C-alpha positions as CSV (number, residue, x, y, z in Angstrom):
1,M,-96.1,55.4,-3.7
2,I,-99.7,54.6,-2.8
3,R,-101.8,56.5,-5.2
4,N,-105.4,55.3,-4.6
5,K,-107.5,53.0,-2.5
6,E,-106.9,49.9,-4.8
7,E,-103.1,50.4,-4.5
8,K,-103.4,50.7,-0.8
9,I,-105.3,47.4,-0.5
10,K,-102.6,45.7,-2.6
11,Y,-99.8,47.1,-0.4
12,L,-101.6,46.1,2.8
13,N,-102.1,42.5,1.6
14,A,-98.4,42.4,0.5
15,L,-97.6,43.6,4.0
16,K,-99.7,40.8,5.4
17,V,-97.6,38.3,3.4
18,V,-94.4,39.8,4.8
19,K,-95.3,40.5,8.4
20,T,-98.2,38.2,9.3
21,M,-97.3,35.1,7.2
22,G,-93.6,35.5,6.9
23,K,-93.0,37.1,10.4
24,V,-90.3,39.2,8.8
25,N,-88.3,41.6,11.1
26,K,-85.2,43.7,10.8
27,N,-83.0,40.6,11.5
28,S,-84.5,38.5,8.7
29,K,-82.8,37.5,5.5
30,V,-85.4,37.3,2.7
31,L,-85.2,36.2,-0.9
32,L,-87.9,37.4,-3.2
33,L,-88.3,35.5,-6.5
34,S,-90.4,36.8,-9.4
35,D,-90.6,36.2,-13.1
36,A,-91.2,38.5,-16.1
37,D,-95.0,38.1,-15.8
38,T,-95.2,38.8,-12.1
39,E,-93.3,42.0,-12.1
40,I,-96.6,43.8,-11.9
41,N,-97.0,42.8,-8.3
42,K,-93.3,42.8,-7.2
43,K,-93.4,46.5,-6.1
44,Y,-95.9,45.8,-3.4
45,L,-93.8,43.1,-1.7
46,I,-90.6,45.2,-2.0
47,S,-92.4,48.2,-0.4
48,A,-93.6,45.8,2.4
49,L,-90.1,44.4,2.9
50,R,-88.6,47.9,3.1
51,Q,-91.1,48.8,5.8
52,T,-89.6,46.0,8.0
53,N,-86.0,47.1,7.5
54,A,-85.2,43.4,6.7
55,S,-82.2,42.4,4.6
56,F,-83.7,41.2,1.3
57,K,-82.6,40.2,-2.2
58,H,-84.8,40.2,-5.3
59,I,-84.1,37.9,-8.3
60,Q,-86.1,37.8,-11.5
61,I,-86.0,34.1,-12.5
62,K,-86.7,32.5,-15.8
63,G,-90.3,31.4,-15.6
64,T,-91.1,27.7,-15.7
65,K,-93.5,26.3,-18.3
66,T,-95.6,24.3,-15.9
67,H,-96.6,24.0,-12.3
68,G,-94.1,21.9,-10.4
69,A,-91.3,22.3,-13.0
70,E,-87.8,22.3,-11.3
71,L,-86.0,25.6,-10.6
72,D,-82.5,26.4,-11.8
73,S,-79.7,25.1,-9.6
74,K,-78.3,28.6,-8.9
75,I,-81.7,29.7,-7.7
76,A,-82.0,26.5,-5.6
77,N,-78.7,27.4,-3.9
78,E,-79.9,31.0,-3.2
79,M,-83.0,29.6,-1.6
80,R,-81.0,27.6,0.9
81,S,-79.0,30.7,2.1
82,V,-81.8,32.8,3.6
83,D,-84.5,32.7,6.3
84,L,-87.5,33.2,4.1
85,V,-88.2,32.7,0.4
86,I,-91.2,34.4,-1.2
87,G,-92.0,32.9,-4.6
88,L,-94.0,35.5,-6.5
89,T,-94.3,33.3,-9.6
90,T,-96.6,32.4,-12.4
91,N,-96.2,28.7,-12.0
92,N,-96.2,26.9,-8.6
93,I,-92.8,26.3,-6.9
94,T,-94.3,24.1,-4.2
95,H,-93.8,20.7,-5.9
96,T,-90.1,21.1,-6.5
97,K,-86.9,19.7,-5.1
98,A,-85.6,23.3,-4.6
99,R,-88.4,24.1,-2.2
100,K,-88.0,20.8,-0.3
101,D,-84.2,21.1,0.0
102,A,-84.4,24.7,1.2
103,Q,-86.9,23.7,3.9
104,A,-84.6,20.9,5.0
105,K,-82.1,23.6,5.8
106,G,-84.8,25.4,8.0
107,V,-85.9,28.0,5.4
108,H,-89.5,29.2,5.5
109,I,-91.3,29.3,2.1
110,I,-94.2,31.3,0.9
111,A,-95.4,30.2,-2.6
112,L,-97.6,32.7,-4.4
113,P,-98.5,31.0,-7.7
114,E,-100.5,32.7,-10.5
115,S,-99.4,36.1,-9.1
116,H,-99.0,37.5,-12.7
117,K,-102.6,38.7,-12.5
118,S,-103.0,42.4,-11.8
119,N,-105.8,41.7,-9.2
120,F,-103.8,39.1,-7.3
121,F,-103.5,41.2,-4.2
122,L,-107.2,42.2,-4.4
123,A,-108.5,38.6,-4.2
124,N,-111.3,38.0,-1.6
125,G,-109.1,35.3,0.1
126,W,-106.9,38.0,1.6
127,K,-109.8,39.1,3.8
128,C,-109.7,35.8,5.8
129,D,-109.0,35.9,9.5
130,F,-106.0,33.7,9.3
131,K,-105.5,33.3,13.1
132,K,-109.1,32.4,13.7
133,I,-109.3,29.7,11.0
134,R,-105.9,28.1,11.8
135,P,-107.2,25.7,14.5
136,K,-109.8,24.3,12.2
137,I,-107.3,23.6,9.5
138,E,-105.0,21.9,12.0
139,K,-107.8,19.8,13.5
140,L,-108.7,18.4,10.0
141,A,-105.0,17.8,9.2
142,K,-104.8,15.7,12.5
143,A,-107.9,13.8,11.5
144,L,-106.3,13.0,8.1
145,T,-103.1,11.8,9.9
146,K,-105.0,9.5,12.2
147,A,-107.2,7.9,9.5
148,N,-106.5,4.8,7.4
149,R,-108.9,5.3,4.6
150,A,-110.7,8.2,2.9
151,R,-113.7,8.3,0.6
152,V,-115.0,11.3,-1.4
153,Y,-118.5,11.2,-3.0
154,S,-121.1,13.6,-4.4
155,N,-124.4,13.7,-6.1
156,D,-122.7,14.4,-9.4
157,G,-121.2,11.0,-9.4
158,T,-117.9,11.3,-7.7
159,D,-117.1,8.2,-5.6
160,V,-113.5,7.5,-5.0
161,E,-111.8,5.7,-2.1
162,M,-108.2,5.4,-1.1
163,S,-105.8,4.4,1.6
164,I,-104.2,7.2,3.6
165,K,-102.6,5.0,6.2
166,D,-99.4,6.4,7.8
167,R,-99.6,9.6,5.7
168,N,-99.3,12.9,7.5
169,G,-102.1,15.5,7.1
170,R,-100.8,18.9,6.0
171,A,-102.1,22.1,7.6
172,I,-101.6,24.8,5.0
173,T,-102.6,27.8,7.3
174,G,-100.9,30.6,5.5
175,F,-98.2,31.0,8.1
176,S,-94.7,30.3,6.9
177,N,-92.7,27.5,8.4
178,S,-89.9,25.1,7.5
179,K,-92.0,21.9,7.3
180,D,-94.5,22.8,4.6
181,I,-95.4,25.8,2.5
182,S,-97.5,28.9,3.0
183,A,-99.4,29.7,-0.1
184,G,-100.7,33.1,0.9
185,Y,-104.5,32.9,1.3
186,C,-104.6,29.4,-0.2
187,L,-105.7,27.5,2.9
188,E,-106.2,23.7,3.0
189,A,-105.8,20.4,4.9
190,S,-104.4,17.8,2.6
191,L,-102.1,14.8,2.1
192,A,-100.7,12.4,-0.5
193,P,-102.8,9.1,-0.7
194,V,-101.0,5.8,-0.6
195,E,-99.8,5.0,-4.1
196,G,-101.8,2.4,-6.0
197,T,-104.7,2.3,-3.6
198,A,-107.2,4.7,-5.1
199,N,-110.2,3.4,-7.0
200,G,-113.4,4.9,-8.3
201,R,-114.6,7.9,-10.3
202,I,-114.0,11.6,-10.0
203,V,-116.6,14.0,-11.6
204,V,-114.9,17.4,-11.7
205,N,-117.7,19.8,-11.5
206,T,-115.9,23.1,-10.8
207,S,-112.4,23.6,-12.3
208,V,-108.9,22.4,-13.0
209,P,-107.2,25.5,-11.6
210,G,-104.9,27.2,-14.1
211,V,-106.3,25.1,-16.9
212,C,-110.1,25.5,-17.2
213,L,-113.4,26.3,-15.4
214,I,-116.1,23.8,-15.9
215,K,-118.7,25.7,-17.9
216,K,-120.4,23.2,-20.1
217,K,-119.7,19.6,-19.2
218,N,-118.1,17.9,-16.2
219,I,-114.8,16.1,-16.6
220,E,-115.1,12.4,-15.7
221,I,-112.0,10.7,-14.5
222,T,-111.8,6.9,-13.9
223,I,-109.3,6.0,-11.2
224,K,-107.9,2.4,-11.1
225,D,-105.2,1.3,-8.7
226,G,-104.1,4.8,-8.1
227,F,-104.0,6.1,-11.6
228,A,-106.3,7.9,-14.0
229,T,-107.1,5.4,-16.7
230,K,-109.7,7.5,-18.6
231,I,-110.6,11.2,-18.9
232,A,-113.9,11.9,-20.6
233,G,-116.4,14.7,-21.1
234,G,-116.6,17.7,-23.3
235,E,-114.2,20.5,-24.4
236,E,-112.9,20.9,-20.8
237,A,-112.0,17.2,-20.6
238,K,-110.3,17.4,-24.0
239,T,-108.2,20.4,-22.9
240,F,-107.0,18.6,-19.7
241,K,-106.4,15.3,-21.4
242,N,-104.3,16.9,-24.1
243,L,-102.3,18.9,-21.5
244,L,-101.4,15.7,-19.6
245,K,-100.6,13.8,-22.7
246,K,-98.0,16.4,-23.8
247,F,-95.8,15.6,-20.8
248,N,-95.2,12.1,-22.1
249,D,-95.0,10.8,-18.6
250,S,-97.3,8.1,-17.3
251,K,-96.8,9.3,-13.7
252,V,-98.7,12.5,-14.3
253,Y,-101.9,10.3,-14.0
254,N,-101.1,9.3,-10.4
255,L,-103.7,10.4,-7.9
256,G,-101.2,12.5,-6.0
257,E,-103.2,14.6,-3.5
258,L,-106.4,14.7,-1.5
259,G,-107.2,18.0,0.0
260,V,-110.0,20.2,1.4
261,G,-110.2,24.0,0.9
262,M,-110.6,25.9,4.1
263,N,-110.7,29.6,3.3
264,P,-114.3,30.9,3.9
265,E,-113.6,34.1,1.9
266,C,-112.6,32.4,-1.3
267,T,-114.8,31.9,-4.4
268,I,-114.4,30.0,-7.6
269,D,-112.6,32.1,-10.3
270,G,-110.4,29.5,-12.1
271,T,-107.2,30.4,-10.2
272,M,-105.2,28.0,-8.1
273,C,-105.1,29.9,-4.9
274,S,-108.8,30.7,-4.9
275,D,-110.3,27.5,-6.3
276,E,-108.3,25.1,-4.1
277,S,-109.2,27.2,-1.0
278,V,-113.0,27.5,-1.3
279,W,-114.4,26.2,2.0
280,G,-115.3,22.5,1.6
281,A,-114.0,22.2,-2.0
282,I,-112.3,18.8,-2.5
283,Q,-109.0,18.7,-4.3
284,L,-108.1,15.5,-6.1
285,A,-104.8,16.1,-7.9
286,L,-103.0,14.2,-10.6
287,G,-99.2,14.0,-10.8
288,T,-96.4,14.5,-8.3
289,S,-96.9,13.5,-4.7
290,F,-93.2,13.3,-3.6
291,Y,-93.0,16.8,-2.2
292,I,-96.1,16.5,-0.1
293,G,-95.4,13.1,1.6
294,G,-95.8,10.7,-1.3
295,T,-93.3,8.7,-3.4
296,I,-94.2,9.7,-7.0
297,K,-92.2,12.2,-9.0
298,S,-93.7,13.3,-12.3
299,A,-93.4,16.1,-14.8
300,A,-96.3,18.1,-13.3
301,H,-99.0,18.4,-10.6
302,Y,-102.5,19.6,-11.4
303,D,-105.5,19.7,-9.0
304,T,-109.1,19.0,-10.0
305,I,-111.8,20.6,-7.9
306,V,-115.0,18.9,-6.8
307,T,-117.6,21.0,-4.9
308,N,-120.9,19.9,-3.1
309,A,-119.1,16.8,-2.1
310,N,-118.6,14.7,1.1
311,L,-115.5,13.5,2.8
312,E,-115.4,10.3,4.9
313,L,-112.5,9.2,7.0
314,D,-112.6,5.5,8.2
315,G,-116.4,5.5,7.4
316,K,-117.1,8.6,9.5
317,L,-118.5,11.7,7.7
318,I,-116.1,14.6,8.3
319,F,-117.1,17.2,5.7
320,R,-120.7,17.3,4.3
321,N,-120.6,19.8,1.5
322,K,-119.6,23.0,3.4
323,D,-120.2,21.6,6.9
324,L,-117.2,20.6,8.9
325,L,-118.4,17.9,11.3
326,I,-115.5,17.7,13.7
């Protein structure tokens, strides 16, 4: 039951996930996954699914401890048996074998990480005109696909270059499909850099989504031959460094993703969906790249966010701060 204006907004945004992004109708078979911490937002999606008269099943899964941790084999099997999976989970299911295997069977996936927050369906990002912004995301994804090299640099000291030759640009438009994920209002163009080719310095001046906001001192990451060899700075750097160390996996230091946020409604708030989507924000992620077109499988995948930066492809300036130049 919709009791007030806030509840109505949450329901309407859940309905946007189901009908606009998921294209659910009465003939659809849908699997809704949630965990104990995301139950607070489950009811909005269930109400939206009921409105479509679709056949759907809800399973509360055991929450994973980290983003990209693998799902239980029984859940993976369930995911392969439907038309659409909606992952309303605390940690991200995108970088998992279960997601990739389901999509190989033609299943559409909508991943909604960090949806344990009570204001998840109130985020500014839901206000985006998804149909209008879609061509711009696809255009940048095509530019990434055609390019051989990429360089990111900023006045704060970021300057890192990498090969992206023969890597396919991803257009994360919000609309579900069987080739890549929808992440709700998290919109981006991205890819996995060629392993072992990145060199330079990343100065994280905004956030490590889900880990920390940069409030006092930037995190400085030295990249050599594709891997982070040094993480320095203040308390934020210490937190991130200790987190990665706990995985006891050298591959979590792989530079696994280059992306550009492309939702003009998003603002920085420390969450994954918002921070990664801020228009013109550059994502430089450490960890797994296998599930987005790379070859590295590691224990985790964490983005770092750099703002007020520039992106060059094959020496041509493509993004200058918040200005898309193509």
